[in-house]
Structures are given as structure tokens and as C-alpha cells.
N, C-alpha and C positions, 0 to 999 in steps of 0.2 A: 504494499499500500504506499503510495506516495504522499507527501505532505500536502497541505492545502494549496501550496504554490505549484504543485505538479512535479516538484523535484523529489527524488528519492532520499535526498540528504537534508537534514536540518541541523542547526547548531544551537547551543546554549552557552552563554557567558555568565559566570557567577564568581563571586569573591572566593578565593581559594584559602584565605586565612583572615583572621581579624585584622582590621586596619591598624597599622603601626607606623606612624610617621609617613615618610614618602614611599615606603616599600609597599605599594599597592600590588598585590598578586592576584591574578585572575585565572580561573580555569576555563578552558575552551573545550567544549564537548561536541563532536560530530556524531550524529546518529543516522544509521541507515534504515529508513522506513520502508525501503523497497523489498521486493521478493527475491532479489539476486544479490550475491556478494558484490561489493564495489571496491576496486582498488584505487586509492586516493593518493595523489602526489602531495607530500607534506609541505613542499615548497610554498611560500607565501601564505601559510596558515600558522596559527600559534602551535600547531603540532610539532613544528621544528624550532620553536622559539620565535623571536621577532627579528626577521632578516629583511625587512622592507616595511614600507608604510601601509600596513594591512588593516589597521584599526582606525575607526573614527573616534577620537577622544575629544570631548567637549567638557570644559570646566567653567562654571559660572557664565555660560552662554558664549564662551570663546573657544574656537578650535585650538587645541593644544598642538604645538609644532612637533613634528617627528624629528628626532635627533640621532636615530640609530643608523646602522649600516645600510648601504645600497650594494647588493651583491650581484655581480655578473656570473652567470652559470653556464656550464656546458650541458652535456646530456646527463639526465638523472641516472643514478645507479639503483640497484635493488633495495638498498637501505633507505632510499628516498621515498619509498612507497609503504603504505599500510593498507591491508585489506580489512574492510568492515563488513562483517556478515550481516544478513537481514536481522533486524531487531536489536542489533548490538551497537555499541558506541566506542569511540576512542577519544582520548583527551590529552591535553598538554597544559602546563601551568607556566605563565610568564609574569615577569615583574614589569609593570608599565613604566616605572621610572627609569629602566634601562634603555628605553627607546623613545619615550615621550617626555617633554619638558613640563612635568606636572607642577602646579603651584604648590605653595606650602600648605594650603587648605582650600577647600571648596566643595561645591556640589557638582558631580561629574556624571557623564554618561559615556558608555563604551559600546561600540557596535563593530562587527566584522564587515569589511567593505569590499571583499574580493570574491570572484568566483573560485570554485575549487576545481582542479583538474582531476579527472578520473581516466583510467585506461580500460579498454575493452579486453585486452589480453595481458594479464600480469606476466606471462612468460615472455612477451615481446612488448615491453612498455615504451615503444618508440613514439616519435612525435605524431605519426599518422594515426596511431590508435588512441591518442588523447582527445578528450573533449571537455570543454568548460561546463560546469553545472553551477547555476546560481543557487546559493544556499541561503535560506531564510531562517531567522531566529530572533531572539530577544535583544533588547537593548538593556544593558546593565546600568542601573542608577545607584549611586552611593554618595555619601558625604564623608569627608575626612578632615583631619586637622582641627584647629581651634576656630 
């Protein structure tokens, strides 16, 4: 069964730990709501960490600038993929302050803003077998600091 958006994948962002100073850690969970296993490229998702401007972070109504790395890549290898079985989820935890210039305090929202690439053949995950899937999910809201 696909999500309401028609995509077999959905995501959820949640706080991974209690808020402590600037170290805001969030958990990103991708769930396969389809009937078939999907092999997902971890690149440009929080499943690999934050290696690009992949999240929309807004604090007190202002877009928070991205300050993390911009990575050029070659061909992905087998370790760059994860297979998500039907009804199952995979997750990763990232520290927002490592890639976004968070204020000392504020009311913030975080959303994932990229499509996810899947492959039709995990045995041959070449560019021709990849397709982008728009993944819909929640927007995390939280307040931190004084």
C-alpha cells in the first residue's frame, strides 16, 4: 500500500534526544509502505549523515543557513544503499548544529526537502536503474534555549 501521496516511501522526523544547548539531534525514519522491497540510495538523506543541504531548517521565521559540506561523488558502491522491506523502516540520527547555523535559542521547524533515489535492481545499482521518489512526511517543530 502506498502513502496518501502515491509514493511507497514516507518519512518521519523526530527529536532523537532531549534538547541540550545547541546539540539538537534529530532522527530521520524512512518507511516502505509498498508491497515490494525498495533499495534506497542513502546519499542526500540523513541516513548517511548530512552531506548536503537536504533539510529545510527555519527558526523564528528565518531560514537557517546551511554551513556543512558540499560533496562531489562518483558512482555509488554497495554500502551506499539500504534495502527497506515492505512495512519496515530504516533510520539515521544527525546533529543539526553540525551543518546548520542554529541560533542560541528559538522556535524551529525541520523538514526533509529532497527526493530519494531508489534502484530497481540492487544487484546492478547503476544510474539507468535509479529513479527519484518524492517522499512525504512530517515537519518537526521544537523550541530550545532560553
